[in-house]
Each structure stands twice: as C-alpha cells, then as structure tokens.
N, C-alpha and C positions, 0 to 999 in steps of 0.2 A: 521492440525489443529482440535482442538474439536469444535464444531459445538452448543455444549448447554452448560450453564453455563459457560461455556467455558470462489476590484481587478479591475483593468480599462482592455481592449482587449490591446494585443499587435500591433492592425492595421497592421495584415499581417506578422509582423517583424520576429515573431519566423519561420514562412514559410520562409523566406528567410534564415534566419540562417539554415536549415534544406538542403535547395536548395544547399546553402554554403559549406556543409559537406559530399555530396554523390561521392562517388568514382566514378570517370572515367575508373578504370578497371572495367573488367567484374568480376558478380559474381565467376567465377570460380578462377579466380583469387585470389577474395578475402576471399574465403574459407581458401584459403594458407598462406595468408600474406594480410591481410587489410591495404592497404596505403591509402587510402584515397586522395588521390592526391589532387581536388579540394579544400577540406579544408584548406591542408596543403599549396596552392596557395595562399588563401584566409585570412592568417592569417598577422596582424597586419604587416607591410615591417619592414623587418627588428625585427622583434620580440617585436619592438618599445612596449610599456606601457604606456599609456597617463601619462603625469607630473604630472596633478593634481588628488591626490588620495584623496583628502578630503572625513570625511566624512564614510569610509569605515572599522571604530573601531568599533570590533566586528565582523565584516565578517569573518571566518574561509578561511584558507588559497584556499578552491576551485575557490573562486572567484576572487584568485589574477592568479590562471593559467586561468582559465576563461578568462578574461582580456585580459591577452598575447594572447590567441588565438584568439579574435575575430577582425575583419576588424576595420578600422580605426577607431573610435569615435571621436574626434576632444579631447579638452582638459583638458573637466571638465567631471568628473565621480564623482558626489556625490551621499548619500543619501541610502537609506537601499534598502537593500537585494532585494524585491519587483519591486522598484522605479529602480533598475539600472537595473532589468531580462526585465521589459519592455522596455527600452532604447536601450538596450545590444542585443536584439532578443533572449533572451533565453527563454528556452520552458516554459511553461505555467504550469507546474507543483506544486505540493503543497507536498505532500508528500515525492517523490524524489526530490532529490539535483538539479535542474536546474545546477548550476555550475560544480558540480560534475561531471552531467552528460555531460556537453560540456567541459569540461577538459579532460575526458578517451578519446572524440570524436578529443579532439587537441592531446593527447599522440598517437593514433591508428596513425594520420595521419603523424607522426614523425615515425613512424616504429617501437614505442616500443613493445617487445615482451612478457612486463608482463603482459597485459590484453588478449592476442589472444587466449589463452585458452579459456577465460572466453565471447570471443566475438563468438568465432567459437561452443561452445553449445550452446548458444543464437538462432545465426541463426541457427543451427540444430534442434533447440526444435520450430523455428518459421516454420520453413518449414513443422516440423510434422504437424505443425496450418492451413499449406495454404490446405489440405486435410479435413478438420473440417466442417461438412454437419453446414448449422448454425441454431442453435438449438431455440424454441421459445416455448414459455408457449402453443400454443396450442397445441404442440407434445405429452404433455401429456393422456393418455387415462382416468384417475381419475380428479374429477373436485372440487371446491370449493362449500362448502354448496350454496352458493349464484347463485352456476348455471352457472357463465360465467366463460369459458376456458379462459377468457385473463388474471385474475387474479391470481396471484402466489399463489401455493397450495404446501404446504409439510407438512410432520409430522414428531412431538417429535424425533429424534432418539433413546433416554434413557428410550422408553416406551414400554412395552409389555405387550402382551395378559393375564388376570388373569386369569390362571387355575382352581381357583376353583370358577368362577362365568359362568352364561350363557354364552355362545358366546365369554365371554374373558373378557368382559366389566363391569366396565371402566378402562382401561389400567392400570399400575402399573408401577412405575419407579424402575428401575436398574443403577444406577447411574453409569457413566463409559462404559457400555454393549452398544454394537450400535445395536440395531434390523436391520437386513439388510434390512427388509421389507420398513421400514419407506424410506429407497432412491429408489424405485420401482416406478415407475409409477407418479413419483409428478417434482417438478421443481428444487430441494433444489442440486441433481446430475450435473445436465444441468446448472444451474445459476452457482456453484463452478468451472467448466472449463473456461463457457464463459467469467467470469474476468478474470483470469490469461491471457486467451487467447489473447484477446483482447490488457493485458500490454503486454505479448509477442511480440507481432506484432508490435504493437508501438516503444518498443524498437527495435527490428530488422529495423521498417524503421527508426527510429533515427538516427543507428549506420549506417546503409547501403545504404541508400537512395533507395534502392529497392522498388519501386509500389507496387508490388504484396503483399507486406506484408499489406502497407497501406490500397489498396484495401478489402483486407479480414478480418480485424482490422472493416474499416465501413460497408463489407456488413455484420457481424456480428452483428455489432451495429443497423441498420438499423433496421433485421430482429428481431430484440429481443425487441428494443424499441420504433422501428418506423412507419414502416408498419402496416394499419391499419388492415390488416387482420392478423397478425400473433403478432401485438406487446403485450407486457404487461401491464395493468392497474397499474396505481402510486401509489400502497400502496403495504404492507405485512400482511395486515388483516388477511392472514389467512393462515400464515407462520407457521408450528412447531403445529398445529392440536394434538389433543388428542383423541383417540374414546375413546366415551364415557363420554369425561369433556371437552371438550372447541372444539369448530370452528376454532378457531389460539388466539394466544398471545401474549405480547411486546415482551417474552424471543425469537422468531423467528424472529424480527430485525436483528439481530445478524447475522442471514444469509444475510443481505441485506450491509454486509460490502466488498462483491466483488466487491460493485457499485465505492470503492475507484481503485480498480485496470483500472476498464474502463473508469474513469477519467482521470487517468492520462497516460492509453493506447492513449487515444483520444487525448488529451494534442501535444504529441508527431506527431500528423500525421499534426498539423500544416503547412499549405505551400501543402499538398498534393492537385491535385483534385481531392484524391476518397471520402476525407469528405469535403464535398462544406459549404460554407456558410451558405445553403440553411436547410442541416443537422444538421449544430450545432443549428443553431437558434430554429427548430423542437425542437432536444436534449433538450436546454435550457428550453425550457417549459415543456419535459417532469422534467426534474430533478425541477423545480420550483412547480409543483405539488407533485411530490415525498417530498420535502423538507416541503409544506405547512401539507400534510398527518403525513409525520412524527415530527414532530412537534407538534401539535396539538391533535393527535390523544387521543383514551385510547389508544391501544397499544403504543405509543408513550409515554405518560407518565409514563406508568407501565415502561419503560425499562430504561428510565430517570431513575426513582428510585432506581434502581438495584443497590447493593452495592457492584459486583463481577465485574468480569470481563465482563459481559453484559452492566453495566454500563458505564467502561471505552471505549468499543469497542461502545458507542451509543455516547458520546462524540466525540469521535474521525470520526465518520461517520459525523455528522451535523454538526462539525467544517468544515471537508472536503467541502460538498457539499454548507456549508455558503462560504468559499472560492473561490469554484469554481461560486459560481451565484454573486458576488461582494459582498455578505453580510456582508462584514469585520465587523462591528460595532458585530452581530450574534455573529462570531467566536471567538471577543476577550471575549466578555459575556460568553461564554460558556468553554472557554480553562482560562480563571481567576477565575471562580469559581470551575473550575475544579482541581486546583491546593487540596482544600478545599476536594472537595466532592470523588474524585477518590484517588489524591495521599498522603493525611493525613490522609483518615478515612481506606485506602486499604494495607498502610504498616506500619506495627510495626517500632518503634526507630530500633531494631535489622535487619529492613530489612527483614524480614517475613512476607509475605500476610496469613492471617490466613485462610480468606473466599477460598482460591483456597488450600492451604494444610489440608483441610479439606475434598477436591475428592478423588475420588478414583484414579484419576489419579494426583495425586500434585504437581508433577513437570510440569508435560506437561501441566497444568494450569497455576500454576507459571509462567510458560514462556509465555504464550500466554494472558494473563492480563500484563505482563510487557512491550510485544511486543507493544500492546494497550495504555499504558501510554508512550511508546517513539514517537505511530505514533500520539498520542498528543504534547507533547513537540515538535517535529519536526516542527507541525501545528504549534504551539505558534511561534514559529520563526518569522512566517507571519505578526504576528500581536503586537510585541513587549513584549511577558509575559514570563519571563525566568523560564521555569521548568529545565531546566539544573543545574543550580546552588542554586537552592529554596531545604532549608531543616528548621526545624521547630525546635526550643531550644531544643528539646527531640530527634533530627537526622532523625526523616522522609523524606525520598529525593529517588529520582530515583536512585540516588549513591548506599543508602543503600540497596533498590531494587537488585540494578545490584550485590551488593558485596555480598550479600547473596547468593547468586543464582550462580555467575561466579566460582567458584570453582571448580564446578560439571560439567561444560566444561570436565576436565577432565573424559572419560568413565569406568578409573578405581576407581573410588570414587566414595562408595556406597551411596545412596540418603537412609534418614535416617528411606522411609518407605514403606513400600512393597506397591506398584503400581499396578495396573492393567494389566497395560503396559508399558513398556519403554521407556521415550519421547528422543526424537532427540534433544540432547544437541547440534548439532553443528547450532541450531539456536541461541546461546548462543555467538559465534565471532563477529556476524555484530551490534548483541548489544553494546558489547564490544568496537569494531569499531566507532559504532555513536557515543558513551560517548565520549571516547578517544579524539575524533576531536576536544570536544567542551571544555571536562574539563580535566586535568590531573590527575592521580592519579598511583604510584611507583605499589602497588599491583594489579590493576587493566590492567595498560600495559603489567605488567610477565605476567600474565596468557593470555593475546593475544598475548602475545610473542609465548609463550609456544604452544598455542593451533593453531595459524592458520599453523604451519607446517604440524597438520595432516588433514586439510580441503583442499578437492580439488580444486586444483590448475582453475578450471572451473568455479566457485560457482560464481552463478551471481549477487554476492551482493561486488563481488571486481569490475563490472565497476559501481555498481550504490554508491558505497562506494570509489571513487579511490583514495580520500585523503587518505584515510584509515592510521593512523601514522605505520611512520617506527619499524620493532623492535630493541632495543637497544643493 
C-alpha cells in the first residue's frame, strides 16, 4: 500500500461463540481438513432457523447463514445487524463482517472444501507470526524531537536530501520514489508489521480456537500499547517528519490506519483468557486518549482537511475508533458528512478520482483511496448511513468509482498513465465482491466472474467475504 498521499459490549457472549467454534481435532488434523466438529455440534438443532425473522430487511445473506449456524436463541430474532450481533454472540468487529466470519466458520465445520485453501494459508501465515519478536517503540535507535522514545516517530517516505544544499537540508519531495532510509530505525516499518500480525493471529484464533494465536496477539498488543516500559504514547505527533522542514505532520496519521487491524484482530480474541478484561479496559483507555488526540490536535485537523486519500483514511480511522469506543453518534456524524466531503468531492461523474490520478502511481493510489471509501461504506452500515446506493444527480457514487477501475483488473488491459510502479490489480477483486454483495450490476458481475478464476484460491478475502456472489 502507498504510505503517503496515498456499541454496547457483548457481555462475554462473543467469547462463548468462539469457544463453541473450537475444533476438537488436533491442529495437525486441522492442517489437512478443518472440521471444527465442536462448532458443528453446537449449530441449531436440525439446522433450525428461528421462526420469527422480523426486522431483517436489508441484511445480507451472510446474516441468514450466520443465524443458521448459531445455537438456538429463541423465536424472536429482530433488530439491526449490531443489535443482532450483540444478542447472537457474533464477534464485535466493524470493518470485518461478523456474520460472514461466522458463516465461513460454520461452512468449515460442515467440511465444505471451498474455503480450505484460504484457511490453510491463513494458519500458515499465523504460524509464521508466532516467532515474531514483540516490537516496541523503544526499539528504534532514533528519537523524535520530543526526546521521548515512547513517542511514535517516522519520516516522510518520498522525501530525499537536496543535493544542491549543504547537508541536503531541507529535503525535497520526489513523489512515488520511496527513500529507503525513511524506513530505517523508525517506527513505521514495525507498526506496519504489528497491525496485520495481530489481525492475522486473531483470525487464526477465530477459525481454529488454538490459544497459541490468541496468546501471541495479546502479547504483541500489550508490549506495544500497555506495558509501561515499552508502551507507545497515544499520539502520532511526530509521524512523517521531514528533515529541515517539520518535526511531524498531519499526513503522518495515515500510518495509524493499522490500528484498525489491531482492533479487529483483538475483537476476535473475545473469550480467550489470553486477552483479559484488565487488558481490554487498559487498551480502551489508550484508545480513548488517542481518539481525543486524533480529533482535536492540529495534526488531526490538518489530516481531516485533506481532500485526497488522506482525508478518506482519516474518516475511516475516526469512525472505526468511535464505533470501538461506543461513540456511535460520532461515527454517524463523520460517515454522514463523508458522503459529501469524501465521495462527492473526490469522485467525478465518470468515476475517476482526479487527485489520485495526478500521482506518479495513479492506479495504485486510485485503488488505495477506493479501499478507504469502501471501508467507510462498511462502517457506515453500523450507523444506518447508506454509502452503497448513494449517488448524486450527476452520477458520483461508489459504483461509478468502482466501474471506472474494475476493467483494469484484467492484467492485459493497459492503464492509460505511465506509472512509476505497477499496481496490484488483484486488490480490485475483493472490492467487486463487497459491492456485489450489496448492489447488483451486470457489468461488474461479469468482471468479477472473469477475474476470480485468475485469483489464488487461498486468497484471504475468500474467508472474510464468504458470501461473495456466485459466478453467473
């Protein structure tokens, strides 16, 4: 990914769902065929679905599959997705679809082979994370201008010494050309590993019930966020500094997007003794402090004002944190305003994103910003704001933005700009799947059907978007 310009508690019932889904088979057996017999034994008797399914209008098919996989909950199944999730012991995730996760686990418990490759790839990656030395902000030899090593610190990736100036100062910008020195001895590289590692381990625990994964994820989180000797201060004040120009800037907040991965991964540990109530309460305190800094600091205000992918990812971060912290009204406000501030202002009627097309890696940044807009759309489902079907009178919409990029999922189709580096076009496939789960479009469905054949069968999104539309 480019790095620059680029709710009430469940009262522990989510943990019961995790326990219900654990495999009674050994992990060696699981590597060959994950049956998760315990989950199968805990499904509704005879596959019974509660009789009254009132209030389910607008919920996608994943919820109906999830309901069928749940223990009997009585006859009354009413309410919104979040209300049902709290009552039905779904994991308290917001970007990841809790119903899809449960439906995927239920499918695996029935021995369905279609998800096996993706699961095995997930578990293999999680196994690799088990040996990861827990990183900390204290590891870096360099320190922010504050002098406090507990402060997160990084350099802007596209800034280089000016060969015409003494000592190279101030640095000059070369868009799209990453300075390798920017990743040396700062926090950017390690935090970029930490977030995905915790999410991967959380997912592995969710699907396997293996406590090793939960223990490792919890350890990584405690070292980075909680332990007094190693914890990070809850701010990004000194992110993406530029030698000779600034000691930190709002643009650096985009590096904090990995906190979304952290929160989603930890949510999947509910019920594991590895991530205790004390840990959870302490982490909520850290998140509250960070949320306050993110929404009131000068850097936060600067990032909110950004009109490209930075503004989109800022909204995704704020809305996600607000949902995690139970600040539903805050999330609804951000995501409601985002329809105009982000979608309408960034997407043209033809679906192009001019601010991203102006970059030297224009296709990559166009996909990157669309991923942020899709993240906002997914989060908006939790607060009753509909991004998926929204369209202005002149056609600005998620559909238009996706339709503009989707044909380039074909690797043989030339992108009209000569970018510095080619984009990973496979990232468009899960975006097509997400959209088609919610809105039908014949042209996009055809592109999706054509593209899935060339995408690895062990791609993780096949687990996370289990109800991806069938090929026509």
